[in-house]
N, C-alpha and C positions, 0 to 999 in steps of 0.2 A: 486684566485690563491692559490696554495698549495705548501708546501715544507715539507720534512720530515728529521728528524735527527736521527741517530742511537746513542743510549747511549752506547758509547764504554766501559765504566766501567762495565755496565751490560753484554754487549756482551762478554767482556773479562772474566767476572766471569763465563760465560757459557762455553767458549771454552778453557781457559787455563788449567783447571783440566783434560780435555780430550786430549788436544794436548801435554801437559807436565805433566803427572801424578806424576812425582817425584819432581815437582817444590816446593822448600822449602817455598815459600811465600804463598802457598795454604794450608790452614788447612781444610781438608775434614770434620772434626768433628765440626767445628765452624758453628753455625747457620747462614744462610744467612740473611742479614738485610732485613726487609720488604721493598717492593718497596716504600711504603709511606715515609720511612725515607730518601730515596734517591731523591725523587721527590719534592724538595723544590721549591717554587715559580712556581708551575705548577698547572694546573687545571685538575683534573681527570674527565673523562666523567661520566655524570650522567643524567638520564632522567629528573630529577628535577632541573638541573642546566644548563641553556642555556647560551651561550656566550653573552656578551655585549661588546660594543665598549670600555668600560673601561678595558677590559681584554687585549686589543691590545696595548702593552706598548713600542714596538720598534719604532724608528724613521722611517718614510716611506722612501722607496728607491725612490727618485724623478726621477731617470733615468728609473725606471721600468714602463712600460706602464699600468700595472694593478693598480686597486684602493685599493686592500687589499691583504694581504698574511697571511694565517693561517699556523703556524708551529705546527705540531702535531707529535706524535710518539707512537710507541708500545714499552713500556718498558718491557723487558723480563728478568726474573730472574728464572733460573732453576738449579737444582742440585740433586745429589743423596746423601741421608743421611740415615745411618742405613739401607741400601739396599732398601730404598724407594725413588721413584722419586717424587720430589715436584717442583712446578712451580707457578709463578705469571706472568700474562700478564696484563698490565695496558694501557689504552688508555689515553694519556695526551695531553693537549694543552700547548704550550710554550709561555707564554705572552711576555717575553723579546725578543723573536724572531719573534713575530707576529706584523703586523702593518696595518694601514689603512690611506688612504688619505681622506676618506669621512665618518665621524662619524654620518652623518644624514640619510644615506640610510638603511632602514629596509630590503629592497630587497637584498642588498649586504651582510648585516649581516646574513640573512637567508642562502645565498649561502655559506658563510664561515662556518656556523653551520653545513651545510650538509657535508662539508669536514670532520669536526670533527666526525659527526655521521657515516660517511663511514669508518673512522678509527676504530670506535668502532665495526662495523661489522667485520672488519678484525681481531680485537683483539679477538672477540668471535670465529671466525673461527679457529684461532690459538689455543685458549684454548681447543676447541673441538678436535683438532689434538693431542695436548699434553696430553690430558686426557688418551689417549690410550698407552702412553709410559710407559716403565718400565726402571729400571736402565740397564738392559741388552740391551735395544735399544739405549741408549743415544749416545754411541760412534759412532755408524754407522748411526744414523738417525737425531739427534738433529740439527746439523749444517745445513744440507740440508733442513730440514723442516722449520727452522727459516728463512734461506736465501730465500727460495721459497715464504714463507708468506710475507716477506718484498717486494719482487719483484712483487708479485700479487697485493699487497696493492698500491704500487707506480703506477703500470700500470692502476689500476682502478681509482685512483685519476686523472691521466692524461686523461683517457677516459671520466671521468665526466666533467672535464674542457673543453675538446674538444667538446663533445656533447652539452654542455650547453653554449658554447662560453663564458666561464668565467662568467656565470650568465646573459648573455644578451638574451638567448633563454628561455623565461619563460615556454613555453609549454614543452620543453625537460626537463627543471629543475623540473617541476611538476611530470613528469614520474619518474625521478631519485629519487625524494623525496619519492614517493609512494613505489618504489622498496626498498629503504634503510629502510623505516619504516617496510615494510613486512619482510625483512631479519632480522632486529633487533628482531622482534616478534618471528620469526622462531628459532632464536638462543638464546631466552630468558634464556634457561637452562644454558647457558655459560656466563651469565652476571657477 
C-alpha cells in the first residue's frame, strides 16, 4: 500500500512568492535552504540504498487490511534568484509515517521498495520538465506543472497497487518492476 504527503512548507515556498509578490515575509534574495536541510528523519532515494523493515517506524494501522504502508513524497523546492530559475526535486521515504505488520516478508518489502522506486521515476520526470523552465515561465506554468506531476504520480501508484493486487499478483509485479527499472534507466540524466 502507498500513501503520499505534500510538504506544505516547500509547496508554500514555491507558491507564495508568485501568488503574493509583495508579501513582506518573503525575501526573494535569500537563498533557499537545500532540500537536505528540510528533510530530517527521511530517507532519500538512492540506487545503493534499499529500504529495510527497520525503516518502517510508524505503528501499524490494525484496522487497515493491508500489511504495510510506504509513505513517500516528492519534495520540491523552486525559485527565481538573480533572474535564474533553480529547483530541487527529491524523492523521499518517510519512516515515521510508514509501517508494516510483517517484518519477515521479503516479497512485501520488495513491493514497498517498488513504490519508492516509482516515486523516483516521477521525481525524475518532474526534474526533466522543470529543466525547461525559466523565470519568465514560473508564474504561468510552475503551479500547474507541479500539480499535474503530483496527480500523475498518485494515479500511477494507485494503478500499480491495483494491477499487482497490493503485491499478491507476482507476475504483474514482475512486469511493473521491469518497467520501473527501464524508466529509471531512461531518465538517468535526471537523477
